[in-house]
C-alpha positions in Angstrom: 0.0 -0.1 0.0 1.6 3.3 -1.1 1.2 6.6 0.7 -2.1 8.6 0.1 -2.2 11.0 -2.6 -2.9 14.6 -1.7 -4.7 16.5 -4.5 -5.4 19.6 -2.8 -4.7 22.7 -4.7 -1.1 24.0 -4.1 -0.7 26.9 -1.6 -0.5 30.3 -3.4 -0.1 32.6 -0.5 2.8 35.0 -1.3 5.9 34.8 1.0 8.4 37.5 1.9 9.6 39.2 -1.3 12.9 40.5 0.4 13.8 37.0 1.4 13.2 35.7 -2.1 15.0 38.4 -3.6 18.0 37.9 -1.3 18.1 34.1 -2.3 18.0 34.8 -6.0 20.9 37.4 -5.4 22.9 34.6 -3.7 22.6 32.7 -7.1 23.8 35.9 -8.9 26.9 35.9 -6.6 28.3 33.0 -8.2 28.8 35.1 -11.3 29.5 38.3 -9.3 32.4 39.5 -11.4 30.6 39.2 -14.7 27.4 40.8 -13.2 29.8 43.8 -12.1 31.2 44.0 -15.4 28.0 44.1 -17.1 26.7 46.7 -14.6 29.7 48.9 -15.3 28.7 48.6 -19.2 25.2 49.4 -18.3 26.4 52.6 -16.4 28.6 53.7 -19.4 25.6 53.0 -21.7 23.5 55.3 -19.7 26.1 57.9 -19.4 26.0 57.9 -23.2 22.4 58.3 -23.2 22.4 61.0 -20.8 25.1 63.0 -22.6 23.1 62.9 -25.9 20.5 65.4 -25.0 23.0 67.6 -23.4 25.0 67.9 -26.6 21.7 68.3 -28.7 20.7 71.0 -26.3 23.9 72.8 -26.9 23.7 72.5 -30.5 20.2 74.1 -30.4 21.5 76.8 -28.3 24.0 77.8 -30.8 21.2 78.3 -33.4 19.9 81.2 -31.0 22.6 83.6 -32.4 20.3 84.2 -35.4 20.6 83.9 -39.1 24.0 84.2 -40.5 25.7 84.1 -37.1 25.5 80.3 -36.3 28.7 78.6 -35.9 28.2 75.5 -37.9 31.5 74.0 -37.0 30.5 74.0 -33.3 27.1 72.5 -34.3 28.9 69.7 -36.3 31.2 69.2 -33.3 28.2 68.8 -30.8 26.4 66.5 -33.3 29.5 64.3 -33.7 29.7 64.2 -29.8 26.0 63.3 -29.6 26.3 60.5 -32.2 29.3 59.0 -30.6 27.6 59.0 -27.2 24.5 57.2 -28.8 26.6 54.7 -30.6 28.8 53.8 -27.7 25.5 53.6 -25.6 24.1 51.0 -28.0 27.2 48.9 -28.2 27.3 48.7 -24.4 23.7 48.0 -24.3 24.2 45.2 -26.6 27.1 43.7 -24.6 25.0 44.0 -21.5 21.9 42.2 -23.0 24.0 39.4 -24.4 26.0 39.0 -21.4 23.1 38.9 -19.0 21.3 36.5 -21.2 24.2 34.0 -20.5 24.2 34.7 -16.9 20.5 34.1 -16.7 20.9 30.9 -18.4 23.7 29.8 -16.0 21.6 30.7 -13.0 18.8 28.6 -14.3 21.0 25.7 -14.8 22.3 26.2 -11.3 18.7 26.3 -10.0 17.6 23.2 -12.0 20.8 21.3 -10.6 19.8 22.3 -7.0 16.1 21.5 -7.3 16.9 18.1 -9.1 19.5 17.3 -6.3 16.9 18.3 -3.7 14.4 15.9 -5.2 16.8 13.1 -5.1 17.2 13.8 -1.4 13.5 13.9 -0.8 11.7 11.1 1.1 9.3 8.9 -0.8 6.5 10.4 1.1 6.9 13.6 -0.6 6.3 12.2 -4.2 3.3 10.3 -2.6 1.7 13.5 -1.8 2.6 15.9 -4.6 1.6 15.8 -8.2 4.4 14.8 -10.7 3.1 17.6 -13.0 3.4 20.3 -10.4 7.1 19.2 -9.6 7.9 19.2 -13.2 6.3 22.7 -13.6 8.7 24.1 -10.8 11.8 22.4 -12.4 11.0 23.8 -16.0 8.4 26.7 -16.2 9.2 28.3 -12.9 12.9 28.3 -13.4 12.4 29.6 -17.1 10.5 32.6 -15.7 13.1 33.4 -13.1 15.9 33.1 -15.8 14.1 35.4 -18.3 13.6 38.0 -15.6 17.3 37.9 -14.7 18.3 37.9 -18.5 16.4 41.1 -19.4 14.4 42.7 -16.7 16.8 42.9 -13.7 19.6 44.9 -15.8 16.6 46.8 -17.5 15.3 48.0 -14.1 18.8 48.9 -12.8 19.6 50.7 -16.0 16.2 52.6 -15.8 17.0 53.5 -12.2 20.3 55.0 -13.3 18.6 56.8 -16.3 15.9 58.4 -13.9 18.4 59.4 -11.4 20.8 61.0 -14.1 17.9 62.6 -15.9 16.5 64.1 -12.8 20.0 65.4 -11.8 20.5 67.1 -15.3 17.1 68.6 -15.1 17.9 70.1 -11.7 21.2 71.5 -13.1 19.5 72.9 -16.3 16.5 74.6 -14.7 15.3 73.9 -10.9 12.1 75.9 -11.5 10.9 73.5 -14.3 11.5 70.6 -12.0 8.7 71.9 -9.8 6.5 71.3 -12.8 7.1 67.5 -12.1 6.4 67.8 -8.5 3.0 66.0 -8.9 4.0 63.3 -11.3 7.0 61.8 -9.4 5.0 61.1 -6.0 1.9 60.1 -8.0 3.8 57.5 -10.0 5.6 56.0 -7.0 2.4 55.7 -4.9 0.5 54.3 -7.7 3.2 51.6 -8.4 3.3 50.7 -4.7 -0.5 50.4 -4.5 -0.7 48.3 -7.7 2.2 46.1 -6.5 0.3 45.0 -3.3 -2.7 44.0 -5.5 -0.8 42.2 -8.4 1.9 40.1 -6.5 -0.8 37.8 -4.8 -2.4 37.4 -8.3 1.0 36.3 -9.8 1.3 33.8 -7.1 -2.0 32.2 -7.7 -1.3 32.2 -11.3 1.9 30.1 -10.9 -0.1 27.6 -8.6 -2.9 27.4 -11.1 -0.4 26.5 -13.7 1.2 24.0 -11.6 -2.1 22.3 -11.0 -2.9 22.3 -14.6 0.4 20.8 -15.6 -0.1 18.1 -12.8 -3.6 17.2 -14.3 -2.2 17.2 -17.8 0.6 14.7 -16.8 -1.8 12.4 -15.1 -4.1 12.4 -18.0 -1.2 11.8 -20.6 0.0 8.9 -18.4 -3.4 7.3 -18.4 -4.3 7.9 -21.9 -4.9 4.3 -22.8 -7.1 3.9 -19.9 -9.1 7.0 -20.7 -9.6 5.8 -24.3 -10.5 2.3 -23.1 -13.3 3.6 -20.9 -14.4 6.3 -23.5 -13.9 9.0 -21.0 -12.3 11.4 -23.4 -15.4 14.1 -23.1 -15.3 13.8 -19.3 -11.5 14.4 -19.1 -11.9 17.3 -21.7 -14.5 18.8 -19.5 -12.4 18.6 -16.4 -9.4 20.1 -18.3 -11.6 23.0 -19.5 -12.5 23.6 -15.9 -8.9 23.6 -14.6 -7.8 25.6 -17.9 -10.4 28.2 -17.2 -9.2 28.5 -13.7 -5.6 29.0 -14.9 -6.7 31.3 -17.7 -8.7 33.5 -15.2 -5.7 33.5 -12.7 -3.6 34.8 -15.9 -6.2 37.4 -16.7 -6.4 38.7 -13.2 -2.8 39.0 -12.8 -1.9 40.4 -16.3 -5.1 42.2 -16.7 -4.6 44.4 -13.7 -0.8 44.5 -14.3 -1.2 45.8 -17.8 -3.1 49.0 -16.4 0.0 50.1 -14.8 2.0 51.2 -17.8 -0.8 53.3 -19.4 -1.7 54.9 -16.1 2.0 55.8 -15.5 2.3 57.1 -19.2 -0.9 59.4 -18.6 0.5 60.7 -15.3 3.9 61.5 -17.2 2.1 63.1 -20.0 0.4 65.4 -17.4 4.0 66.4 -16.3 5.2 66.9 -20.0 2.2 69.4 -20.5 3.2 71.2 -17.2 6.8 71.4 -18.4 5.8 72.8 -21.7 3.4 75.5 -20.1 6.1 76.3 -17.5 9.0 76.3 -20.0 7.1 78.7 -22.3 6.4 81.1 -19.4 10.1 81.0 -18.2 11.2 81.6 -21.8 9.0 84.6 -22.2 10.5 85.8 -19.0 14.0 85.3 -20.2 14.7 82.8 -17.3 15.7 80.0 -19.7 17.0 79.8 -23.3 15.7 77.7 -26.2 18.5 75.0 -25.8 17.8 74.6 -22.2 14.1 74.0 -22.8 15.0 71.4 -25.6 17.4 69.7 -23.4 14.9 69.7 -20.5 12.3 68.3 -22.4 14.6 65.5 -23.8 15.6 64.7 -20.3 12.0 64.7 -19.1 11.3 62.1 -21.7 14.2 60.0 -20.6 13.0 60.4 -17.1 9.5 59.4 -17.8 10.4 56.7 -20.2 12.1 54.4 -17.9 9.4 54.9 -15.3 6.9 53.5 -17.9 9.2 50.6 -18.5 9.6 50.0 -14.9 5.8 49.9 -14.4 5.5 47.3 -17.0 8.6 45.3 -16.0 7.4 45.2 -12.3 4.7 42.9 -13.5 7.1 40.4 -14.9 9.2 40.9 -11.7 6.2 39.7 -9.6 5.6 36.9 -11.9 9.3 35.8 -11.4 9.0 36.4 -7.7 6.0 34.1 -7.5 7.8 31.5 -9.7 11.1 31.8 -7.4 8.9 31.3 -4.2 7.5 28.1 -5.7 11.3 27.0 -6.5 12.3 28.0 -2.9 9.5 26.4 -1.3 10.6 23.1 -2.9 14.1 23.7 -1.7 12.8 24.3 1.8 11.0 21.1 2.1 12.2 18.8 4.7 14.7 16.1 3.3 14.8 12.6 4.2 15.8 12.4 7.8 19.6 12.1 7.8 21.3 9.0 8.9 22.4 8.7 12.5 25.8 10.2 13.3 27.1 6.7 14.2 25.3 4.8 11.2 27.4 2.1 9.9 27.9 1.0 6.2 26.2 -2.4 5.6 28.8 -4.8 4.3 28.8 -8.5 3.8 25.1 -8.6 4.5 23.9 -12.0 5.5 20.2 -11.3 4.9 18.6 -12.1 8.5 15.7 -9.9 8.8 13.5 -9.6 11.9 10.4 -7.4 12.3 9.6 -7.0 16.0 6.2 -5.4 17.2 6.0 -3.1 14.3 2.9 -0.6 14.1 2.8 1.8 11.2 0.5 4.2 9.4 1.0 6.7 6.5 -1.4 9.3 8.3 -1.2 10.1 12.1 -4.2 8.3 13.7 -4.5 5.7 11.0 -2.6 2.6 11.7 -2.2 0.2 8.7 0.2 -2.5 10.4 -0.6 -3.6 13.8 2.1 -5.3 16.1 3.8 -7.2 13.0 6.2 -9.8 13.8 8.3 -11.6 11.2 11.5 -13.4 10.8 13.4 -14.4 7.7 16.5 -16.3 8.1 19.4 -16.0 5.5 18.4 -17.9 2.2 14.6 -18.2 3.3 11.9 -17.1 1.0 9.0 -15.2 2.7 5.8 -14.8 0.7 3.2 -12.1 1.7 -0.2 -12.4 0.6 -3.5 -10.9 1.4 -6.4 -8.9 -0.3 -5.8 -5.4 -1.7 -5.1 -2.8 0.9 -3.9 -5.3 3.6 -0.6 -3.7 3.9 1.8 -6.0 1.7 3.6 -3.1 0.1 3.8 -1.3 3.3 6.0 -4.0 4.7 8.4 -3.6 1.8 8.6 0.3 2.2 9.6 -0.4 5.9 12.2 -3.0 4.8 13.7 -0.5 2.4 13.4 2.3 4.9 11.3 4.4 2.5 9.3 4.9 5.8 10.3 4.1 9.3 8.2 2.3 11.7 6.2 4.3 14.1 6.6 1.7 16.9 8.8 -1.4 17.0 12.0 -2.0 15.0 13.1 -3.7 11.9 16.4 -5.6 12.4 18.8 -6.8 9.7 21.7 -9.2 10.8 20.7 -8.6 14.5 21.0 -4.8 14.2 18.3 -2.1 13.9 18.0 -0.9 10.3 18.4 2.6 11.7 21.9 1.9 12.6 22.9 1.4 9.0 23.0 4.1 6.4 20.0 4.2 4.0 22.2 4.0 0.9 24.1 0.9 2.0 20.9 -0.7 3.2 19.0 -0.2 0.0 21.7 -1.4 -2.1 21.6 -4.8 -0.3 18.2 -5.4 -1.9 17.4 -6.1 -5.6 13.8 -5.1 -6.4 11.4 -6.2 -9.2 8.3 -4.2 -8.9 4.8 -4.6 -10.6 5.1 -1.1 -11.8 8.0 -1.5 -14.1 10.5 1.3 -14.8 12.8 1.7 -17.8 14.4 4.8 -19.2 15.2 6.3 -22.4 18.5 4.5 -23.3 19.7 1.3 -24.8 18.5 -2.1 -23.5 22.1 -2.7 -22.6 22.1 0.5 -20.3 18.8 -0.5 -18.7 19.8 -4.1 -17.7 23.2 -2.9 -16.6 21.7 0.1 -14.7 22.3 -1.4 -11.1 25.9 -2.7 -11.6 28.5 -0.2 -12.8 31.0 -1.4 -15.4 28.9 -4.5 -16.3 30.1 -6.2 -19.3 28.3 -7.4 -22.5 28.7 -11.0 -21.6 27.3 -10.3 -17.9 24.3 -8.5 -19.6 23.7 -11.3 -22.0 23.7 -13.9 -19.4 21.3 -12.0 -17.3 19.0 -11.5 -20.2 19.1 -15.4 -21.0 18.4 -16.2 -17.4 15.2 -13.8 -17.7 14.1 -15.5 -20.9 14.4 -12.4 -23.0 17.6 -12.7 -24.8 16.0 -14.3 -28.0 13.4 -11.3 -27.8 16.3 -8.8 -27.7 18.1 -10.4 -30.6 15.1 -10.0 -32.8 15.1 -6.2 -32.4 16.6 -4.0 -35.1 19.8 -3.1 -33.1 19.9 -5.9 -30.5 21.2 -4.7 -27.1 21.8 -1.4 -28.6 18.2 -0.8 -29.6 17.1 2.5 -27.9 13.9 2.3 -25.7 11.7 5.2 -26.0 10.6 7.2 -22.9 8.8 4.9 -20.5 9.3 1.9 -22.7 6.7 2.9 -25.3 8.1 0.8 -28.1 8.2 -2.4 -26.2 5.3 -4.5 -24.4 4.7 -4.5 -20.6 5.7 -7.9 -20.5 9.0 -7.3 -22.1 9.6 -4.3 -19.9 9.1 -6.5 -16.8 11.6 -9.3 -18.2 14.1 -6.4 -18.6 13.8 -5.4 -15.0 14.1 -9.1 -13.8 17.2 -9.3 -16.0 18.4 -6.2 -14.2 17.9 -7.7 -10.7 19.6 -10.9 -11.9 22.7 -8.8 -12.7 22.5 -7.0 -9.3 24.8 -8.9 -7.0 23.4 -8.9 -3.4 21.9 -11.2 -0.8 18.3 -10.0 -0.6 15.6 -9.8 -3.1 12.2 -8.2 -3.2 9.7 -9.3 -5.8 6.4 -7.4 -5.9 4.1 -9.2 -8.3 7.1 -9.7 -10.6 5.3 -11.8 -13.2 2.1 -9.8 -13.4 2.6 -8.6 -17.0 3.6 -11.9 -18.6 1.7 -14.6 -20.2 1.3 -17.9 -18.4 3.8 -19.8 -20.7 6.3 -17.1 -20.1 5.6 -17.0 -16.4 6.6 -20.7 -16.2 9.9 -20.0 -17.8 10.5 -16.7 -15.8 9.6 -18.7 -12.5 12.5 -21.1 -13.3 14.9 -18.2 -13.7 13.5 -16.5 -10.5 14.0 -19.6 -8.5 17.7 -19.6 -9.7 17.8 -15.9 -8.8 16.3 -16.6 -5.4 18.9 -19.3 -4.6 20.7 -18.6 -1.3 19.3 -15.2 -1.0 16.6 -13.9 1.5 13.6 -13.3 -0.5 10.4 -11.4 0.0 7.8 -12.1 -2.6 4.5 -10.2 -2.7 2.0 -12.3 -4.9 -1.7 -12.3 -6.0 -1.2 -15.5 -8.0 -0.9 -18.0 -5.2 0.3 -20.7 -7.3 3.6 -18.9 -7.7 4.6 -19.0 -4.0 3.9 -22.6 -3.2 7.5 -23.4 -2.6 8.1 -20.4 -0.2 9.6 -21.2 3.4 6.9 -19.3 5.0 3.8 -17.7 3.8 2.3 -14.6 5.7 -1.3 -13.9 5.2 -2.2 -10.3 5.9 -5.7 -8.9 6.3 -6.3 -5.4 7.5 -2.7 -5.0 8.7 -2.8 -7.9 10.9 -1.1 -11.3 10.3 -4.1 -13.7 10.4 -2.0 -16.8 9.4 1.4 -17.9 8.5 3.1 -21.2 7.6 3.9 -23.2 4.7 1.6 -23.7 1.7 0.8 -27.3 2.8 0.1 -26.3 6.4 -2.1 -23.5 5.4 -4.0 -25.5 3.0 -4.6 -28.1 5.8 -5.9 -25.3 8.2 -8.4 -24.5 5.6 -8.7 -21.0 7.0 -8.2 -17.5 5.1 -5.4 -18.7 3.0 -7.3 -21.7 1.8 -10.2 -19.5 0.9 -8.0 -17.2 -1.1 -6.3 -20.0 -2.9 -9.6 -21.9 -3.7 -11.0 -18.7 -5.1 -8.3 -18.6 -7.9 -9.3 -22.0 -9.0 -13.0 -22.2 -8.7 
């Protein structure tokens, strides 16, 4: 019995933005020298942009001398300086954009590396309670959102801040009275942006959560496509997807719809400021307080001042989206990992395979016990079969043996020592497993069989495949052992996938074996052949066999019969049949 699946909607409550930004900056610190270089380039680019209007204003000011008195050589000189400033600024902008794109991709690579490494350290219970599609969404979509923000938006915001500050300084130098014309627009823009930010940020968090839920549902549906088609549930699944998709679309609309109002509103506020500058500049010019060149320069600087504010108001939405995505990533990175091994945990070596389960009680959910006071002993080389109806707790015992979960009460001993005294890695490597849910990966057949044994030779792989009765099937494939299996083994049958996992276990050299319905996907004739191979595999090994086909475990040294988490019977096949109890009824029901 696996852990319960939690299908509740992911939490979308926004976290502390400052903490999230601080963690993103820590990723950027790995490339701090490159980032500083690009910031310097961005600063120089802004200096060029800021000097351009100054030279333009001076060139216009020269023309005030009147017809026939204009010094065109000086005008050409100012124009050349202005052109040089703008060309240099554009070159620097190109270097900044190209460089930060590479830095953003490197940060995304590091984030994905950390997230994947984190997932490899997570307990099985995490995957039992989280949708695979939501996890994939965090690894791919959310990381991409953060990467895009770092590649384009961060530098854009920083350069915009420099431009705004520089433009404001130049305006104060040119004409302080005209700056008063913008006394309304600056605080209005700041207050509006802050107010809108408080409303939009939670919406972007809900949007990311909704997309994760939609990806999780889509992943489940694609995995179960054949079942959906078999039960003709296409319309029902499409309707469910429409509901989830509509929720995601509404979350997108609520976030981006509100966010898109920021740019036009800020633009309107800035246009009021520009109108005030025009009126104030005209009045000052008539009074002789400013010249035509000063007014021209001031207007150009006012546009440079308001332009970045408009850009920041638009980019701020993308920043909130990136913060929401980063929060989901860091939420995953902050999850509790599998409890570390004890400080004095020993490496399990030369395992004899003597397993004892003493007074073990366990439940996946607090208050709901699945196994009750379980006791079991498997001596080295013995085969223990575990049978019982669905939900009796058979797979739970395997989870405890492998320490995917730890017992709530009691202890599981291996070679007269508590399993918790061993490192998990060495304990799990002492078992070979063949599960009902077969797993093969994209790669050659050779790679899939040799997965558990580093440096396996072709002869060893072939011998394991022959023992698993799949060698002849492999040789009929186009490339033999070099045939590439598609993702999740889509180009081979389920029975062939199961035989490959059996061959993988046969190649794995250890003293304990777990078989969980290892022949459930093969036909009866093949099953007889595989049973012979499995008996050879089980020789001199401590084996735990979960089986629904009771005919396959008649030779087990001991059979445990579970019902609702309790061992109701145990013994050999013959002794249990003579008792004519629960096991007898299970066995008889398969042959009636």
